[in-house]
Backbone and ligand atoms as CSV (ligand in chain L), in Angstrom:
chain,resi,resn,atom,element,x,y,z
A,1,MET,N,N,-11.288,-53.603,76.219
A,1,MET,CA,C,-11.500,-53.209,74.889
A,1,MET,C,C,-12.183,-54.359,74.091
A,2,LYS,N,N,-13.206,-54.012,73.285
A,2,LYS,CA,C,-13.985,-55.076,72.589
A,2,LYS,C,C,-13.077,-55.716,71.472
A,3,ARG,N,N,-13.078,-56.975,71.437
A,3,ARG,CA,C,-12.325,-57.655,70.359
A,3,ARG,C,C,-13.259,-58.559,69.519
A,4,THR,N,N,-13.251,-58.333,68.246
A,4,THR,CA,C,-14.145,-59.137,67.387
A,4,THR,C,C,-13.535,-60.461,67.090
A,5,PRO,N,N,-14.222,-61.569,67.407
A,5,PRO,CA,C,-13.696,-62.900,67.083
A,5,PRO,C,C,-13.506,-63.006,65.556
A,6,ILE,N,N,-12.470,-63.656,65.116
A,6,ILE,CA,C,-12.160,-63.741,63.719
A,6,ILE,C,C,-13.321,-64.284,62.859
A,7,HIS,N,N,-14.109,-65.249,63.485
A,7,HIS,CA,C,-15.152,-65.831,62.663
A,7,HIS,C,C,-16.339,-64.894,62.459
A,8,GLU,N,N,-16.333,-63.830,63.263
A,8,GLU,CA,C,-17.457,-62.818,63.063
A,8,GLU,C,C,-17.121,-61.778,62.015
A,9,THR,N,N,-15.828,-61.745,61.578
A,9,THR,CA,C,-15.512,-60.762,60.574
A,9,THR,C,C,-15.925,-61.257,59.178
A,10,ARG,N,N,-15.936,-60.334,58.211
A,10,ARG,CA,C,-16.522,-60.675,56.919
A,10,ARG,C,C,-15.915,-61.894,56.244
A,11,PHE,N,N,-14.604,-61.958,56.242
A,11,PHE,CA,C,-13.891,-63.065,55.618
A,11,PHE,C,C,-13.360,-64.051,56.656
A,12,GLY,N,N,-13.980,-64.008,57.819
A,12,GLY,CA,C,-13.467,-64.840,58.910
A,12,GLY,C,C,-13.526,-66.351,58.602
A,13,TRP,N,N,-14.414,-66.789,57.755
A,13,TRP,CA,C,-14.521,-68.161,57.490
A,13,TRP,C,C,-13.179,-68.702,56.898
A,14,ILE,N,N,-12.414,-67.823,56.244
A,14,ILE,CA,C,-11.104,-68.290,55.727
A,14,ILE,C,C,-10.172,-68.384,56.882
A,15,PHE,N,N,-10.052,-67.315,57.689
A,15,PHE,CA,C,-8.981,-67.215,58.583
A,15,PHE,C,C,-9.299,-67.892,60.004
A,16,GLN,N,N,-10.504,-68.422,60.139
A,16,GLN,CA,C,-10.729,-69.227,61.338
A,16,GLN,C,C,-10.360,-70.683,61.079
A,17,ASP,N,N,-10.183,-71.017,59.803
A,17,ASP,CA,C,-9.894,-72.384,59.423
A,17,ASP,C,C,-8.364,-72.538,59.371
A,18,ALA,N,N,-7.833,-73.403,60.251
A,18,ALA,CA,C,-6.381,-73.516,60.386
A,18,ALA,C,C,-5.748,-73.980,59.068
A,19,GLU,N,N,-6.409,-74.903,58.380
A,19,GLU,CA,C,-5.831,-75.494,57.141
A,19,GLU,C,C,-5.761,-74.421,56.012
A,20,LEU,N,N,-6.896,-73.664,55.873
A,20,LEU,CA,C,-6.968,-72.566,54.831
A,20,LEU,C,C,-5.953,-71.499,55.190
A,21,SER,N,N,-5.782,-71.212,56.460
A,21,SER,CA,C,-4.872,-70.162,56.863
A,21,SER,C,C,-3.456,-70.526,56.560
A,22,ALA,N,N,-3.117,-71.822,56.892
A,22,ALA,CA,C,-1.734,-72.265,56.636
A,22,ALA,C,C,-1.456,-72.271,55.128
A,23,ASP,N,N,-2.487,-72.700,54.360
A,23,ASP,CA,C,-2.355,-72.697,52.916
A,23,ASP,C,C,-2.151,-71.309,52.367
A,24,TYR,N,N,-2.923,-70.362,52.936
A,24,TYR,CA,C,-2.794,-68.948,52.537
A,24,TYR,C,C,-1.373,-68.515,52.790
A,25,ALA,N,N,-0.869,-68.842,54.001
A,25,ALA,CA,C,0.478,-68.408,54.385
A,25,ALA,C,C,1.546,-68.934,53.377
A,26,LYS,N,N,1.376,-70.162,53.004
A,26,LYS,CA,C,2.291,-70.813,52.132
A,26,LYS,C,C,2.365,-70.077,50.757
A,27,HIS,N,N,1.125,-69.804,50.223
A,27,HIS,CA,C,1.078,-69.265,48.871
A,27,HIS,C,C,1.359,-67.731,48.781
A,28,HIS,N,N,1.280,-67.066,49.969
A,28,HIS,CA,C,1.437,-65.606,49.893
A,28,HIS,C,C,2.778,-65.148,50.494
A,29,ALA,N,N,3.514,-66.105,50.988
A,29,ALA,CA,C,4.778,-65.758,51.713
A,29,ALA,C,C,5.763,-64.868,50.828
A,30,ALA,N,N,5.953,-65.357,49.599
A,30,ALA,CA,C,6.939,-64.655,48.739
A,30,ALA,C,C,6.457,-63.252,48.417
A,31,GLY,N,N,5.171,-63.055,48.059
A,31,GLY,CA,C,4.628,-61.752,47.785
A,31,GLY,C,C,4.624,-60.789,49.003
A,32,ALA,N,N,4.326,-61.393,50.138
A,32,ALA,CA,C,4.246,-60.584,51.377
A,32,ALA,C,C,5.642,-60.197,51.729
A,33,HIS,N,N,6.652,-61.029,51.542
A,33,HIS,CA,C,8.094,-60.646,51.805
A,33,HIS,C,C,8.515,-59.535,50.898
A,34,LYS,N,N,8.138,-59.618,49.663
A,34,LYS,CA,C,8.512,-58.621,48.598
A,34,LYS,C,C,7.912,-57.242,49.001
A,35,ALA,N,N,6.629,-57.285,49.472
A,35,ALA,CA,C,6.019,-56.076,49.877
A,35,ALA,C,C,6.801,-55.378,51.001
A,36,GLY,N,N,7.324,-56.169,51.935
A,36,GLY,CA,C,8.104,-55.623,53.052
A,36,GLY,C,C,9.388,-54.940,52.551
A,37,GLU,N,N,10.011,-55.626,51.555
A,37,GLU,CA,C,11.237,-55.057,50.952
A,37,GLU,C,C,10.889,-53.673,50.265
A,38,GLN,N,N,9.737,-53.700,49.621
A,38,GLN,CA,C,9.350,-52.449,48.929
A,38,GLN,C,C,8.977,-51.330,49.919
A,39,PHE,N,N,8.345,-51.685,50.994
A,39,PHE,CA,C,8.005,-50.690,52.023
A,39,PHE,C,C,9.359,-50.085,52.580
A,40,ALA,N,N,10.348,-50.958,52.766
A,40,ALA,CA,C,11.590,-50.519,53.244
A,40,ALA,C,C,12.299,-49.537,52.248
A,41,ILE,N,N,12.186,-49.850,50.970
A,41,ILE,CA,C,12.759,-48.956,49.952
A,41,ILE,C,C,12.081,-47.574,50.021
A,42,LEU,N,N,10.769,-47.565,50.153
A,42,LEU,CA,C,10.022,-46.329,50.235
A,42,LEU,C,C,10.452,-45.507,51.483
A,43,LEU,N,N,10.588,-46.210,52.586
A,43,LEU,CA,C,11.028,-45.488,53.826
A,43,LEU,C,C,12.440,-44.913,53.689
A,44,ASN,N,N,13.348,-45.734,52.996
A,44,ASN,CA,C,14.730,-45.271,52.853
A,44,ASN,C,C,14.714,-44.052,51.922
A,45,ARG,N,N,13.885,-44.131,50.886
A,45,ARG,CA,C,13.813,-42.997,49.910
A,45,ARG,C,C,13.431,-41.724,50.614
A,46,GLU,N,N,12.634,-41.816,51.636
A,46,GLU,CA,C,12.184,-40.635,52.391
A,46,GLU,C,C,13.079,-40.351,53.518
A,47,ASN,N,N,14.252,-41.107,53.632
A,47,ASN,CA,C,15.195,-40.902,54.688
A,47,ASN,C,C,14.523,-41.149,56.091
A,48,ARG,N,N,13.710,-42.101,56.180
A,48,ARG,CA,C,13.002,-42.419,57.445
A,48,ARG,C,C,13.659,-43.657,58.050
A,49,THR,N,N,14.063,-43.552,59.296
A,49,THR,CA,C,14.544,-44.745,60.020
A,49,THR,C,C,13.599,-44.946,61.220
A,50,PRO,N,N,12.564,-45.729,60.974
A,50,PRO,CA,C,11.475,-45.858,61.944
A,50,PRO,C,C,11.944,-46.492,63.246
A,51,GLY,N,N,11.428,-45.981,64.377
A,51,GLY,CA,C,11.655,-46.592,65.687
A,51,GLY,C,C,10.663,-47.674,65.907
A,52,ARG,N,N,9.403,-47.344,66.033
A,52,ARG,CA,C,8.303,-48.316,66.254
A,52,ARG,C,C,7.445,-48.425,65.022
A,53,VAL,N,N,7.249,-49.694,64.619
A,53,VAL,CA,C,6.501,-49.960,63.384
A,53,VAL,C,C,5.362,-50.919,63.715
A,54,LEU,N,N,4.133,-50.591,63.164
A,54,LEU,CA,C,2.967,-51.458,63.363
A,54,LEU,C,C,2.474,-51.987,62.016
A,55,ASP,N,N,2.254,-53.267,61.892
A,55,ASP,CA,C,1.616,-53.907,60.747
A,55,ASP,C,C,0.245,-54.438,61.127
A,56,ILE,N,N,-0.789,-53.902,60.560
A,56,ILE,CA,C,-2.118,-54.292,60.961
A,56,ILE,C,C,-2.679,-55.341,59.997
A,57,GLY,N,N,-2.991,-56.563,60.481
A,57,GLY,CA,C,-3.365,-57.713,59.685
A,57,GLY,C,C,-2.119,-58.308,59.106
A,58,SER,N,N,-1.190,-58.656,60.032
A,58,SER,CA,C,0.184,-59.042,59.683
A,58,SER,C,C,0.240,-60.443,59.086
A,59,GLY,N,N,-0.832,-61.191,59.138
A,59,GLY,CA,C,-0.831,-62.522,58.455
A,59,GLY,C,C,0.302,-63.373,58.873
A,60,SER,N,N,1.017,-63.935,57.852
A,60,SER,CA,C,2.117,-64.880,58.194
A,60,SER,C,C,3.406,-64.131,58.601
A,61,GLY,N,N,3.337,-62.818,58.680
A,61,GLY,CA,C,4.411,-62.009,59.231
A,61,GLY,C,C,5.518,-61.710,58.218
A,62,ASP,N,N,5.413,-62.180,57.027
A,62,ASP,CA,C,6.571,-62.047,56.038
A,62,ASP,C,C,6.892,-60.558,55.749
A,63,THR,N,N,5.783,-59.784,55.595
A,63,THR,CA,C,6.066,-58.393,55.232
A,63,THR,C,C,6.772,-57.636,56.356
A,64,LEU,N,N,6.258,-57.805,57.566
A,64,LEU,CA,C,6.858,-57.116,58.743
A,64,LEU,C,C,8.251,-57.640,59.014
A,65,LEU,N,N,8.523,-58.942,58.822
A,65,LEU,CA,C,9.833,-59.465,59.123
A,65,LEU,C,C,10.835,-58.965,58.054
A,66,ALA,N,N,10.445,-58.797,56.783
A,66,ALA,CA,C,11.333,-58.260,55.813
A,66,ALA,C,C,11.705,-56.794,56.192
A,67,LEU,N,N,10.688,-56.029,56.652
A,67,LEU,CA,C,10.958,-54.662,57.026
A,67,LEU,C,C,11.878,-54.628,58.294
A,68,THR,N,N,11.580,-55.461,59.191
A,68,THR,CA,C,12.385,-55.522,60.462
A,68,THR,C,C,13.840,-55.823,60.152
A,69,GLY,N,N,14.065,-56.738,59.199
A,69,GLY,CA,C,15.430,-57.091,58.786
A,69,GLY,C,C,16.126,-55.883,58.161
A,70,ARG,N,N,15.441,-54.958,57.563
A,70,ARG,CA,C,16.077,-53.863,56.913
A,70,ARG,C,C,16.393,-52.647,57.867
A,71,PHE,N,N,15.711,-52.660,59.043
A,71,PHE,CA,C,15.932,-51.569,59.977
A,71,PHE,C,C,16.343,-52.091,61.318
A,72,PRO,N,N,17.646,-52.245,61.539
A,72,PRO,CA,C,18.192,-52.897,62.762
A,72,PRO,C,C,17.823,-52.182,64.069
A,73,GLU,N,N,17.394,-50.962,63.993
A,73,GLU,CA,C,16.978,-50.200,65.239
A,73,GLU,C,C,15.489,-50.337,65.546
A,74,ALA,N,N,14.725,-50.864,64.558
A,74,ALA,CA,C,13.265,-50.778,64.719
A,74,ALA,C,C,12.765,-51.834,65.661
A,75,GLU,N,N,11.636,-51.462,66.381
A,75,GLU,CA,C,10.889,-52.356,67.240
A,75,GLU,C,C,9.547,-52.506,66.564
A,76,CYS,N,N,9.205,-53.710,66.174
A,76,CYS,CA,C,8.068,-53.906,65.325
A,76,CYS,C,C,6.983,-54.799,65.984
A,77,VAL,N,N,5.729,-54.449,65.646
A,77,VAL,CA,C,4.624,-55.177,66.227
A,77,VAL,C,C,3.608,-55.492,65.053
A,78,GLY,N,N,3.193,-56.773,64.951
A,78,GLY,CA,C,2.244,-57.145,63.971
A,78,GLY,C,C,0.977,-57.610,64.787
A,79,VAL,N,N,-0.192,-57.193,64.284
A,79,VAL,CA,C,-1.414,-57.630,64.944
A,79,VAL,C,C,-2.320,-58.413,63.895
A,80,ASP,N,N,-3.007,-59.348,64.385
A,80,ASP,CA,C,-3.920,-60.110,63.526
A,80,ASP,C,C,-4.906,-60.811,64.494
A,81,LEU,N,N,-6.013,-61.363,63.873
A,81,LEU,CA,C,-6.942,-62.058,64.702
A,81,LEU,C,C,-6.870,-63.590,64.521
A,82,CYS,N,N,-6.035,-63.979,63.531
A,82,CYS,CA,C,-5.942,-65.411,63.212
A,82,CYS,C,C,-4.847,-66.117,63.984
A,83,GLN,N,N,-5.222,-67.050,64.839
A,83,GLN,CA,C,-4.224,-67.712,65.683
A,83,GLN,C,C,-3.208,-68.478,64.860
A,84,THR,N,N,-3.704,-69.161,63.797
A,84,THR,CA,C,-2.745,-69.956,62.980
A,84,THR,C,C,-1.663,-69.100,62.358
A,85,LEU,N,N,-2.130,-67.959,61.811
A,85,LEU,CA,C,-1.162,-67.041,61.139
A,85,LEU,C,C,-0.216,-66.415,62.215
A,86,LEU,N,N,-0.768,-66.077,63.374
A,86,LEU,CA,C,0.060,-65.503,64.451
A,86,LEU,C,C,1.131,-66.499,64.803
A,87,ASP,N,N,0.749,-67.723,64.918
A,87,ASP,CA,C,1.747,-68.796,65.285
A,87,ASP,C,C,2.832,-68.953,64.225
A,88,ILE,N,N,2.401,-68.944,62.974
A,88,ILE,CA,C,3.373,-69.065,61.845
A,88,ILE,C,C,4.319,-67.827,61.864
A,89,ALA,N,N,3.782,-66.641,62.092
A,89,ALA,CA,C,4.570,-65.430,62.085
A,89,ALA,C,C,5.597,-65.493,63.227
A,90,ARG,N,N,5.134,-65.928,64.415
A,90,ARG,CA,C,6.065,-66.011,65.561
A,90,ARG,C,C,7.185,-67.013,65.311
A,91,ARG,N,N,6.805,-68.116,64.719
A,91,ARG,CA,C,7.815,-69.138,64.392
A,91,ARG,C,C,8.854,-68.582,63.412
A,92,LYS,N,N,8.387,-67.837,62.407
A,92,LYS,CA,C,9.334,-67.272,61.432
A,92,LYS,C,C,10.215,-66.249,62.060
A,93,ALA,N,N,9.654,-65.428,63.008
A,93,ALA,CA,C,10.486,-64.444,63.693
A,93,ALA,C,C,11.588,-65.113,64.435
A,94,PHE,N,N,11.271,-66.207,65.170
A,94,PHE,CA,C,12.261,-66.933,65.908
A,94,PHE,C,C,13.344,-67.560,64.925
A,95,GLU,N,N,12.864,-68.182,63.860
A,95,GLU,CA,C,13.777,-68.834,62.970
A,95,GLU,C,C,14.735,-67.779,62.305
A,96,GLN,N,N,14.246,-66.584,62.078
A,96,GLN,CA,C,15.062,-65.512,61.451
A,96,GLN,C,C,15.890,-64.728,62.463
A,97,GLY,N,N,15.751,-65.100,63.725
A,97,GLY,CA,C,16.545,-64.421,64.783
A,97,GLY,C,C,16.107,-62.996,65.007
A,98,LEU,N,N,14.790,-62.703,64.680
A,98,LEU,CA,C,14.318,-61.378,64.867
A,98,LEU,C,C,13.306,-61.215,66.026
A,99,ASN,N,N,13.126,-62.276,66.820
A,99,ASN,CA,C,12.088,-62.267,67.847
A,99,ASN,C,C,12.370,-61.321,69.009
A,100,SER,N,N,13.580,-60.798,69.124
A,100,SER,CA,C,13.816,-59.818,70.175
A,100,SER,C,C,13.275,-58.423,69.739
A,101,ARG,N,N,13.070,-58.244,68.466
A,101,ARG,CA,C,12.663,-56.884,67.984
A,101,ARG,C,C,11.292,-56.861,67.312
A,102,VAL,N,N,10.675,-58.110,67.110
A,102,VAL,CA,C,9.395,-58.089,66.540
A,102,VAL,C,C,8.481,-59.033,67.283
A,103,ARG,N,N,7.223,-58.572,67.569
A,103,ARG,CA,C,6.284,-59.456,68.208
A,103,ARG,C,C,4.938,-59.432,67.443
A,104,PHE,N,N,4.231,-60.539,67.574
A,104,PHE,CA,C,2.972,-60.677,66.885
A,104,PHE,C,C,1.886,-60.908,67.976
A,105,GLU,N,N,0.901,-60.005,67.947
A,105,GLU,CA,C,-0.144,-60.045,69.007
A,105,GLU,C,C,-1.517,-60.249,68.380
A,106,GLU,N,N,-2.392,-60.879,69.117
A,106,GLU,CA,C,-3.826,-60.956,68.723
A,106,GLU,C,C,-4.489,-59.634,69.063
A,107,ALA,N,N,-4.978,-58.960,68.068
A,107,ALA,CA,C,-5.648,-57.653,68.263
A,107,ALA,C,C,-6.508,-57.364,67.032
A,108,ASP,N,N,-7.607,-56.656,67.330
A,108,ASP,CA,C,-8.542,-56.307,66.272
A,108,ASP,C,C,-8.124,-54.944,65.648
A,109,ALA,N,N,-8.052,-54.866,64.302
A,109,ALA,CA,C,-7.680,-53.684,63.608
A,109,ALA,C,C,-8.583,-52.479,63.927
A,110,THR,N,N,-9.747,-52.769,64.362
A,110,THR,CA,C,-10.691,-51.641,64.670
A,110,THR,C,C,-10.743,-51.285,66.144
A,111,ALA,N,N,-9.886,-51.907,66.926
A,111,ALA,CA,C,-9.820,-51.613,68.381
A,111,ALA,C,C,-8.405,-51.869,68.847
A,112,LEU,N,N,-7.445,-51.097,68.381
A,112,LEU,CA,C,-6.046,-51.417,68.643
A,112,LEU,C,C,-5.663,-51.205,70.142
A,113,PRO,N,N,-5.035,-52.142,70.781
A,113,PRO,CA,C,-4.698,-52.003,72.183
A,113,PRO,C,C,-3.410,-51.241,72.461
A,114,PHE,N,N,-3.260,-50.096,71.782
A,114,PHE,CA,C,-2.074,-49.323,71.863
A,114,PHE,C,C,-2.373,-47.857,72.199
A,115,ASP,N,N,-1.425,-47.172,72.780
A,115,ASP,CA,C,-1.605,-45.745,73.212
A,115,ASP,C,C,-1.712,-44.887,71.907
A,116,ASP,N,N,-2.294,-43.699,72.052
A,116,ASP,CA,C,-2.271,-42.725,71.000
A,116,ASP,C,C,-0.805,-42.364,70.693
A,117,ALA,N,N,-0.535,-42.064,69.418
A,117,ALA,CA,C,0.764,-41.575,68.945
A,117,ALA,C,C,1.965,-42.476,69.518
A,118,SER,N,N,1.810,-43.776,69.306
A,118,SER,CA,C,2.801,-44.679,69.846
A,118,SER,C,C,3.666,-45.345,68.798
A,119,PHE,N,N,3.339,-45.062,67.508
A,119,PHE,CA,C,4.131,-45.651,66.422
A,119,PHE,C,C,4.656,-44.646,65.403
A,120,ASP,N,N,5.847,-44.871,64.895
A,120,ASP,CA,C,6.422,-43.983,63.865
A,120,ASP,C,C,5.873,-44.310,62.512
A,121,VAL,N,N,5.682,-45.589,62.277
A,121,VAL,CA,C,5.161,-46.062,61.000
A,121,VAL,C,C,4.013,-47.074,61.235
A,122,VAL,N,N,2.913,-46.864,60.530
A,122,VAL,CA,C,1.803,-47.865,60.556
A,122,VAL,C,C,1.482,-48.244,59.159
A,123,PHE,N,N,1.485,-49.555,58.905
A,123,PHE,CA,C,1.094,-49.986,57.556
A,123,PHE,C,C,0.208,-51.207,57.664
A,124,SER,N,N,-0.441,-51.462,56.518
A,124,SER,CA,C,-1.339,-52.617,56.481
A,124,SER,C,C,-1.435,-52.989,55.008
A,125,GLN,N,N,-1.312,-54.281,54.749
A,125,GLN,CA,C,-1.371,-54.723,53.387
A,125,GLN,C,C,-2.539,-55.691,53.241
A,126,ASP,N,N,-3.391,-55.419,52.293
A,126,ASP,CA,C,-4.466,-56.451,51.934
A,126,ASP,C,C,-5.372,-56.779,53.065
A,127,THR,N,N,-5.701,-55.826,53.904
A,127,THR,CA,C,-6.493,-56.139,55.095
A,127,THR,C,C,-7.726,-55.218,55.212
A,128,LEU,N,N,-7.566,-53.938,54.759
A,128,LEU,CA,C,-8.634,-52.991,54.938
A,128,LEU,C,C,-9.985,-53.520,54.387
A,129,HIS,N,N,-9.913,-54.215,53.274
A,129,HIS,CA,C,-11.168,-54.732,52.699
A,129,HIS,C,C,-11.839,-55.813,53.459
A,130,MET,N,N,-11.098,-56.376,54.419
A,130,MET,CA,C,-11.576,-57.521,55.174
A,130,MET,C,C,-12.325,-57.093,56.470
A,131,VAL,N,N,-12.024,-55.912,56.962
A,131,VAL,CA,C,-12.635,-55.567,58.253
A,131,VAL,C,C,-13.997,-55.043,58.070
A,132,ASP,N,N,-14.804,-55.249,59.088
A,132,ASP,CA,C,-16.242,-54.900,58.963
A,132,ASP,C,C,-16.428,-53.353,58.943
A,133,ASP,N,N,-15.512,-52.631,59.594
A,133,ASP,CA,C,-15.664,-51.186,59.650
A,133,ASP,C,C,-14.304,-50.517,59.277
A,134,PRO,N,N,-14.079,-50.413,57.912
A,134,PRO,CA,C,-12.792,-49.901,57.461
A,134,PRO,C,C,-12.510,-48.462,57.917
A,135,VAL,N,N,-13.548,-47.750,58.048
A,135,VAL,CA,C,-13.317,-46.279,58.464
A,135,VAL,C,C,-12.767,-46.274,59.886
A,136,ARG,N,N,-13.285,-47.165,60.712
A,136,ARG,CA,C,-12.803,-47.251,62.128
A,136,ARG,C,C,-11.367,-47.733,62.142
A,137,MET,N,N,-11.050,-48.672,61.271
A,137,MET,CA,C,-9.676,-49.124,61.213
A,137,MET,C,C,-8.760,-48.014,60.824
A,138,LEU,N,N,-9.137,-47.149,59.806
A,138,LEU,CA,C,-8.246,-46.023,59.385
A,138,LEU,C,C,-8.152,-45.061,60.585
A,139,SER,N,N,-9.256,-44.874,61.284
A,139,SER,CA,C,-9.187,-43.935,62.420
A,139,SER,C,C,-8.265,-44.402,63.521
A,140,GLU,N,N,-8.254,-45.773,63.712
A,140,GLU,CA,C,-7.318,-46.376,64.646
A,140,GLU,C,C,-5.859,-46.183,64.215
A,141,CYS,N,N,-5.646,-46.371,62.909
A,141,CYS,CA,C,-4.282,-46.125,62.290
A,141,CYS,C,C,-3.790,-44.696,62.662
A,142,ALA,N,N,-4.721,-43.759,62.383
A,142,ALA,CA,C,-4.362,-42.303,62.670
A,142,ALA,C,C,-4.112,-42.072,64.125
A,143,ARG,N,N,-4.920,-42.731,65.000
A,143,ARG,CA,C,-4.786,-42.487,66.464
A,143,ARG,C,C,-3.419,-42.961,66.970
A,144,VAL,N,N,-2.983,-44.148,66.544
A,144,VAL,CA,C,-1.737,-44.694,67.146
A,144,VAL,C,C,-0.474,-44.148,66.409
A,145,LEU,N,N,-0.706,-43.498,65.289
A,145,LEU,CA,C,0.476,-42.931,64.547
A,145,LEU,C,C,0.914,-41.586,65.094
A,146,LYS,N,N,2.266,-41.467,65.338
A,146,LYS,CA,C,2.788,-40.189,65.782
A,146,LYS,C,C,2.642,-39.161,64.660
A,147,ALA,N,N,2.480,-37.921,65.033
A,147,ALA,CA,C,2.404,-36.842,64.008
A,147,ALA,C,C,3.718,-36.807,63.322
A,148,ALA,N,N,3.721,-36.527,61.972
A,148,ALA,CA,C,4.960,-36.439,61.218
A,148,ALA,C,C,5.811,-35.284,61.725
A,149,SER,N,N,7.121,-35.557,61.793
A,149,SER,CA,C,8.030,-34.545,62.412
A,149,SER,C,C,8.396,-33.482,61.359
A,150,ARG,N,N,7.970,-33.640,60.104
A,150,ARG,CA,C,8.308,-32.645,59.083
A,150,ARG,C,C,7.155,-32.473,58.164
L,1,SAM,C1,C,-5.566,-61.001,53.021
L,1,SAM,S1,S,-4.729,-61.283,54.540
L,1,SAM,C2,C,-3.253,-60.270,54.372
L,1,SAM,C3,C,-2.162,-60.713,55.332
L,1,SAM,C4,C,-0.800,-59.958,55.156
L,1,SAM,N1,N,-1.011,-58.540,55.387
L,1,SAM,C5,C,-0.272,-60.163,53.746
L,1,SAM,O1,O,-0.167,-59.221,52.985
L,1,SAM,O2,O,0.007,-61.318,53.423
L,1,SAM,C6,C,-5.707,-60.380,55.682
L,1,SAM,C7,C,-5.329,-60.514,57.144
L,1,SAM,O3,O,-6.097,-59.625,57.923
L,1,SAM,C8,C,-6.484,-60.396,59.112
L,1,SAM,N2,N,-7.670,-59.738,59.649
L,1,SAM,C9,C,-8.917,-59.776,59.176
L,1,SAM,N3,N,-9.725,-59.046,59.897
L,1,SAM,C10,C,-8.973,-58.505,60.890
L,1,SAM,C11,C,-9.236,-57.624,61.998
L,1,SAM,N4,N,-10.496,-57.155,62.274
L,1,SAM,N5,N,-8.239,-57.281,62.841
L,1,SAM,C12,C,-6.968,-57.751,62.570
L,1,SAM,N6,N,-6.635,-58.593,61.581
L,1,SAM,C13,C,-7.664,-58.949,60.724
L,1,SAM,C14,C,-6.624,-61.818,58.633
L,1,SAM,O4,O,-6.600,-62.758,59.728
L,1,SAM,C15,C,-5.527,-61.912,57.668
L,1,SAM,O5,O,-4.262,-62.393,58.276
């Protein structure tokens, strides 16, 4: 499967730079964590207890880790193209004791390395505007998402 190197994406100049990426992670951690808490509230409100969850453009991992913490049964995957952010997210998962249920993988939002209908919940925060082909990213979201059961 074709994978776009991060530096070839539209905003890749930010996320190919380790220092800028680490700085981004530091400044967005609290907001990203809060977004995960809010996603969890929305899922609870709909009485959804997700099995497999995918976060596309997972960045520093804070959003997905907050969500993982709220759903003890969930198995969560975050994908991103930025190695610095993937490393930060993996470290946080380990520090929070969530590394058995959440993993962070290098993958392109527009060419996801997952089977059709393999996730119960797919979300993405602040990433669609960054990919070169947002329509393809949305079509990948739809492809890997299971059909709603109701
Ligand atoms: C603005 S950040 C948002 C990160 C995180 N979702 C948050 O809310 O803090 C966008 C993220 O998308 C990632 N990204 C950009 N293009 C991507 C692509 N084609 N596939 C996967 N991730 C990508 C970047 O590396 C970055 O981590």
